C-alpha positions as CSV (number, residue, x, y, z in Angstrom):
1,M,365.7,147.2,75.1
2,E,367.4,149.4,72.5
3,P,371.0,149.2,71.7
4,G,373.0,151.6,73.9
5,S,370.2,152.2,76.3
6,G,372.3,150.9,79.2
7,I,374.5,153.9,79.0
8,E,371.8,156.4,78.4
9,H,370.8,157.8,81.7
10,G,369.0,161.1,80.9
11,N,366.1,159.6,79.2
12,S,365.4,157.0,81.8
13,Y,365.9,159.5,84.6
14,I,363.3,161.8,83.1
15,K,360.9,158.9,82.6
16,D,361.3,157.9,86.2
17,V,360.7,161.5,87.4
18,L,357.7,162.0,85.2
19,G,356.4,158.5,86.4
20,A,356.7,159.5,90.0
21,I,354.1,162.2,89.4
22,G,351.8,160.1,87.4
23,V,352.9,160.8,83.8
24,T,353.4,157.5,82.2
25,N,352.6,157.9,78.5
26,I,356.0,159.2,77.3
27,E,357.4,159.2,73.8
28,S,361.1,159.7,73.7
29,I,362.8,161.2,70.6
30,L,366.6,160.7,70.5
31,A,368.8,162.7,68.2
32,E,371.4,160.0,67.3
33,G,374.3,160.1,64.9
34,L,375.0,163.9,65.6
35,A,378.8,163.4,66.0
36,S,379.2,161.6,62.6
37,E,376.4,163.1,60.5
38,P,375.0,166.1,62.4
39,E,372.5,167.4,59.7
40,K,371.2,163.9,58.9
41,G,370.7,163.1,62.6
42,K,369.1,166.4,63.4
43,Q,366.7,166.0,60.4
44,A,365.8,162.5,61.4
45,A,365.0,163.7,65.0
46,I,362.9,166.6,63.8
47,K,361.0,164.2,61.3
48,Q,360.2,161.9,64.2
49,A,359.2,164.7,66.5
50,L,356.7,166.0,63.9
51,E,355.2,162.6,63.4
52,V,354.7,162.2,67.1
53,A,353.2,165.6,67.5
54,A,350.9,165.0,64.6
55,N,349.5,161.9,66.4
56,L,349.1,163.5,69.8
57,K,345.6,162.9,71.4
58,L,344.8,165.9,73.5
């Protein structure tokens, strides 16, 4: 379990909803640190999203 995951409800809710309809291979990308360093947090999330997208197997 990741730090802070106990208070993060949106991500687990979406995973539960998608799981209920059979979608189980889910990759979450969290944009963290936006309050303290908005640009750095945004760039890190974009970088991670691009890496995940590049490795998608369709």
